C-alpha positions in Angstrom: 66.1 122.2 122.7 64.8 120.4 119.5 61.5 121.2 118.1 60.5 117.6 118.2 61.2 117.4 122.0 59.2 120.6 122.5 56.2 119.3 120.6 56.4 115.9 122.4 56.6 117.5 125.8 53.7 119.8 125.1 51.5 117.0 123.8 52.2 114.8 126.9 51.4 117.7 129.2 48.3 118.8 127.3 46.9 115.3 127.0 47.4 114.6 130.7 45.9 117.9 131.8 42.9 117.4 129.6 42.2 113.9 130.9 42.8 114.9 134.5 40.2 117.7 134.0 37.6 115.1 133.1 38.6 112.8 135.9 38.4 115.7 138.4 34.9 116.3 137.3 34.1 112.6 137.8 35.5 112.8 141.3 33.5 116.0 142.1 30.2 115.0 140.5 30.4 111.2 140.4 30.2 111.3 136.6 31.0 113.5 133.6 30.0 112.4 130.2 31.4 109.0 131.1 31.4 107.9 134.7 33.6 105.3 136.4 31.8 103.7 139.3 34.7 101.4 140.3 36.8 103.3 142.9 39.9 101.2 142.2 39.9 101.8 138.4 39.2 105.5 138.9 42.1 105.7 141.4 44.5 103.9 139.0 43.5 106.1 136.1 44.0 109.3 138.2 47.4 108.1 139.6 48.5 107.1 136.1 47.6 110.4 134.6 49.3 112.3 137.4 52.5 110.2 136.8 52.3 111.1 133.0 51.8 114.8 133.9 54.8 114.8 136.3 56.9 113.0 133.7 56.0 115.4 130.9 56.6 118.4 133.1 59.9 117.2 134.3 61.1 116.3 130.8 60.0 119.7 129.5 61.9 121.5 132.3 65.0 119.3 131.6 64.8 120.0 127.9 64.4 123.8 128.4 67.5 123.9 130.7 69.6 122.1 128.1 
């Protein structure tokens, strides 16, 4: 595995996890530093970040197996 791939995979996973943490708090408490009152936008943001997290994790596992 190349160092560049490892750094990229780690950044994608870390960024997604950090943003999902903030969105999970918005879901639990209704707001967290910045609230999103529109349910559709909040749902799209959450789904998008989950897709990024799954993509980054799958790419990382594939790169490690290589």
